[in-house]
C-alpha positions as CSV (number, residue, x, y, z in Angstrom):
1,M,0.0,0.0,0.0
2,K,2.8,2.4,0.8
3,K,4.4,1.8,-2.6
4,I,1.1,2.5,-4.3
5,L,0.6,5.8,-2.4
6,L,4.2,6.9,-3.1
7,A,3.7,6.1,-6.8
8,A,0.5,8.1,-6.9
9,A,2.1,11.1,-5.1
10,A,5.0,11.0,-7.6
11,S,2.6,11.0,-10.5
12,L,0.8,14.0,-9.1
13,L,4.0,15.9,-8.5
14,A,5.1,15.2,-12.1
15,L,1.9,16.5,-13.7
16,P,2.8,20.3,-13.4
17,A,6.3,19.6,-14.8
18,A,4.8,17.5,-17.7
19,A,2.3,20.3,-18.4
20,N,5.1,22.9,-18.5
21,A,7.2,20.7,-20.8
22,Q,4.2,20.2,-23.1
23,S,3.7,24.0,-23.3
24,L,7.4,24.6,-23.8
25,F,7.7,22.1,-26.7
26,S,4.2,22.7,-28.1
27,Q,4.1,22.4,-31.9
28,G,3.5,25.5,-34.0
29,Q,3.5,26.4,-37.7
30,A,7.0,26.7,-39.2
31,N,7.7,28.2,-42.6
32,P,10.8,28.0,-44.9
33,G,12.8,31.1,-45.6
34,I,16.1,32.9,-45.9
35,Y,17.6,34.1,-42.6
36,I,20.6,36.2,-41.4
37,G,22.2,36.4,-38.0
38,A,25.0,37.4,-35.8
39,Q,26.8,35.4,-33.1
40,G,29.5,35.7,-30.5
41,G,31.0,33.8,-27.6
42,L,34.1,32.2,-26.0
43,N,36.8,30.2,-27.6
44,W,39.3,27.8,-26.1
45,L,42.3,26.9,-28.1
46,L,43.1,23.6,-26.5
47,N,46.5,23.5,-24.7
48,N,49.2,21.4,-26.4
49,N,52.9,20.9,-26.1
50,S,53.7,24.1,-27.9
51,Y,51.4,26.8,-26.4
52,Q,49.4,27.4,-23.3
53,M,46.4,29.6,-24.4
54,N,44.0,31.7,-22.4
55,T,40.2,31.8,-22.9
56,G,39.6,33.9,-26.1
57,W,36.6,35.2,-28.0
58,A,34.8,34.5,-31.2
59,A,32.4,36.6,-33.2
60,G,30.8,36.3,-36.7
61,G,27.7,36.2,-38.8
62,V,25.6,33.8,-40.9
63,V,23.3,33.8,-43.9
64,G,21.2,30.7,-44.6
65,Y,18.0,29.0,-45.7
66,D,15.7,27.1,-43.5
67,F,13.9,24.2,-45.2
68,V,11.9,23.5,-41.9
69,G,14.0,20.8,-40.4
70,P,17.2,20.9,-42.5
71,R,19.1,24.2,-42.7
72,I,22.1,25.3,-44.8
73,E,24.1,28.3,-44.1
74,L,27.3,30.2,-44.9
75,E,29.2,31.4,-41.8
76,G,32.1,33.7,-41.2
77,T,33.8,33.7,-37.8
78,Y,36.8,35.4,-36.3
79,R,38.5,33.8,-33.3
80,S,41.3,35.2,-31.1
81,N,43.3,33.7,-28.2
82,N,46.2,35.1,-26.2
83,G,48.8,32.9,-24.5
84,T,52.4,31.9,-24.1
85,G,54.6,29.4,-26.0
86,N,58.0,28.3,-26.9
87,V,59.5,30.0,-29.9
88,A,62.7,28.9,-31.6
89,F,65.5,31.4,-32.0
90,P,69.0,30.9,-33.6
91,T,70.4,30.5,-30.0
92,G,67.6,28.2,-28.7
93,Y,64.1,28.4,-27.5
94,A,62.4,31.2,-25.5
95,N,59.1,31.4,-23.7
96,V,57.2,34.3,-25.3
97,Y,53.8,35.9,-25.0
98,G,51.6,36.4,-28.1
99,K,48.3,35.5,-29.7
100,V,46.7,33.3,-32.3
101,D,44.1,34.8,-34.6
102,Q,42.0,32.9,-37.2
103,L,39.3,33.7,-39.6
104,S,37.1,30.9,-41.0
105,I,34.5,30.8,-43.8
106,M,32.4,27.7,-43.4
107,A,29.5,26.0,-45.2
108,N,27.2,24.4,-42.5
109,L,24.5,21.8,-42.7
110,L,22.2,21.7,-39.7
111,Y,19.0,19.9,-38.6
112,D,16.3,21.1,-36.2
113,F,14.6,18.2,-34.5
114,M,11.3,20.1,-33.7
115,P,11.3,23.0,-36.1
116,G,7.8,24.1,-35.2
117,A,8.4,24.0,-31.4
118,T,9.2,26.9,-29.1
119,I,12.4,25.1,-28.0
120,T,14.3,23.4,-30.9
121,P,17.3,21.1,-30.3
122,Y,19.6,20.9,-33.3
123,V,22.9,19.4,-34.6
124,G,25.2,20.3,-37.5
125,A,28.5,20.0,-39.2
126,G,30.5,22.3,-41.3
127,A,33.6,22.5,-43.6
128,G,35.4,25.3,-45.2
129,I,38.6,27.4,-45.3
130,A,40.5,29.2,-42.5
131,F,43.2,31.8,-42.4
132,V,45.2,31.5,-39.2
133,D,48.4,32.8,-37.6
134,S,51.3,30.5,-38.4
135,T,52.8,30.8,-34.9
136,I,52.0,32.7,-31.7
137,Q,54.1,35.6,-32.9
138,G,53.8,34.9,-36.6
139,C,52.4,36.9,-39.5
140,G,48.7,37.7,-39.2
141,L,46.3,35.2,-40.8
142,C,49.0,34.1,-43.3
143,S,48.5,30.4,-43.1
144,T,45.6,29.0,-45.2
145,Q,44.1,25.8,-43.8
146,F,41.2,23.4,-44.3
147,A,38.6,23.9,-41.5
148,Y,35.9,21.7,-40.1
149,Q,33.5,21.8,-37.1
150,G,30.7,19.8,-35.3
151,I,27.8,21.7,-33.7
152,V,25.3,20.7,-30.9
153,G,22.8,23.3,-29.7
154,I,19.3,24.4,-28.8
155,G,17.2,27.2,-30.3
156,W,14.5,29.4,-28.9
157,N,11.9,30.5,-31.5
158,V,10.8,33.8,-30.0
159,T,8.5,34.4,-33.0
160,E,8.1,32.9,-36.4
161,S,10.9,35.3,-37.6
162,L,13.2,35.8,-34.6
163,R,15.3,33.0,-33.1
164,V,18.0,32.8,-30.4
165,N,20.6,30.0,-30.6
166,L,23.0,28.6,-28.0
167,D,25.4,25.9,-29.1
168,G,28.8,24.3,-28.4
169,R,31.2,23.5,-31.2
170,Y,34.3,21.6,-31.8
171,Y,36.3,23.5,-34.4
172,G,39.7,22.6,-36.0
173,T,41.9,23.1,-38.9
174,T,44.8,21.2,-40.6
175,S,47.5,22.4,-38.2
176,P,50.2,25.0,-38.9
177,N,53.7,23.7,-38.2
178,A,54.0,25.3,-34.7
179,Y,50.9,24.0,-32.9
180,N,47.8,21.8,-33.1
181,N,44.8,23.9,-33.9
182,N,41.9,22.4,-31.9
183,N,39.2,24.6,-30.5
184,I,36.1,24.4,-28.3
185,T,33.7,27.3,-28.9
186,A,30.5,28.3,-26.9
187,M,28.4,30.5,-29.2
188,L,25.3,32.6,-28.6
189,G,23.5,33.9,-31.7
190,V,20.3,35.5,-33.0
191,T,18.8,35.1,-36.4
192,Y,16.0,36.8,-38.3
193,K,14.0,34.9,-41.0
194,F,12.5,36.9,-43.9
195,G,9.2,36.3,-45.6
196,Q,7.1,35.0,-42.7
197,P,3.3,35.4,-42.9
198,A,1.8,38.2,-41.0
199,P,-0.3,37.3,-38.0
200,A,-4.0,36.8,-38.8
201,P,-6.1,39.9,-37.9
202,A,-8.1,39.6,-34.7
203,A,-11.7,38.5,-35.2
204,P,-14.2,41.4,-34.9
205,P,-16.3,41.4,-31.8
206,P,-19.7,39.8,-32.1
207,A,-22.5,42.1,-33.0
208,A,-24.7,43.1,-30.2
209,A,-28.0,41.4,-30.1
210,P,-30.9,43.7,-31.1
211,V,-32.8,45.0,-28.1
212,T,-36.4,44.1,-28.1
213,P,-38.5,47.1,-27.2
214,P,-40.8,46.7,-24.2
215,S,-44.4,46.1,-25.3
216,F,-47.6,47.5,-23.8
217,M,-51.2,46.6,-24.6
218,V,-54.2,49.0,-24.2
219,F,-57.8,47.7,-24.3
220,F,-61.1,49.6,-24.6
221,D,-64.0,49.0,-22.2
222,W,-67.2,47.5,-23.4
223,D,-69.2,49.8,-25.6
224,R,-66.6,52.6,-25.1
225,S,-64.3,54.4,-27.5
226,N,-62.5,56.6,-24.8
227,L,-59.4,55.5,-22.9
228,S,-60.0,54.3,-19.3
229,A,-57.8,55.4,-16.4
230,Q,-56.1,52.0,-16.5
231,A,-55.3,52.5,-20.2
232,L,-53.9,56.0,-19.6
233,G,-51.6,54.6,-16.9
234,T,-50.3,52.0,-19.4
235,I,-49.6,54.8,-21.9
236,K,-47.7,56.7,-19.2
237,Q,-45.6,53.6,-18.5
238,A,-44.8,53.3,-22.2
239,A,-43.8,56.9,-22.4
240,Q,-41.4,56.5,-19.4
241,A,-39.9,53.4,-21.0
242,Y,-39.3,55.3,-24.3
243,K,-37.5,58.1,-22.3
244,T,-35.2,55.6,-20.5
245,K,-34.6,53.0,-23.2
246,G,-35.1,54.9,-26.4
247,N,-37.9,52.7,-27.8
248,A,-41.3,51.3,-26.8
249,R,-44.2,49.6,-28.4
250,I,-48.0,50.1,-27.7
251,T,-50.7,47.8,-29.1
252,A,-54.3,49.1,-28.9
253,T,-56.9,46.4,-29.2
254,G,-60.6,47.0,-30.0
255,H,-63.4,45.0,-31.5
256,T,-66.8,46.0,-33.0
257,D,-70.0,44.0,-33.1
258,T,-73.8,44.6,-33.1
259,S,-74.4,44.0,-29.4
260,G,-72.7,47.2,-28.0
């Protein structure tokens, strides 16, 4: 019995969380379109035998097309890290301070698992070309390398057009001679998709039901054509209703025959 009660209590506690998750991942209407975006974050050039690098930064932009599920995009990103390393001189090696900069141009293929949901997990991969520093104190961006990356992230569809992405990336290039170029990048970005349908106009409020005017009936007494005191009182009530409500209806009923 205790196990049954505990299981029931756990089920009740899970209901609000399940309802919240259902709302968070509720399906909506997604539409294809071209998008542009900007992104930035932190970059870690992984330590190796040659250099010990500090946490750096990364920034760039993207332009792409969303097929609703699959996405393709062209990305340009600049990364920069400072650090120390051993540099060869004619008389030997010296420990020097410097930096490694790199500019990559990548073609990415990504996939959104729930493209119509508010929260959208996604994965992707990219390949392209990179221009990197040959050494920690080498010429700027003078070494051309093949670049590649893997991406795992989550997107927040703020609206049908506006989206915020947070992802982690492994990024690398064929290595310059002086160091192994392996990077981990945490990136926060925002994109805007063009050509999304305008929201449907709000439905007009329902028309007010017509107001039925109050109705009053006046009868004539037997063998009389004049109004009685009771009939005059009814007419006064109708006049007061007309003043307060703007309309009123009076029906006068009389009959003729040979007996009166």
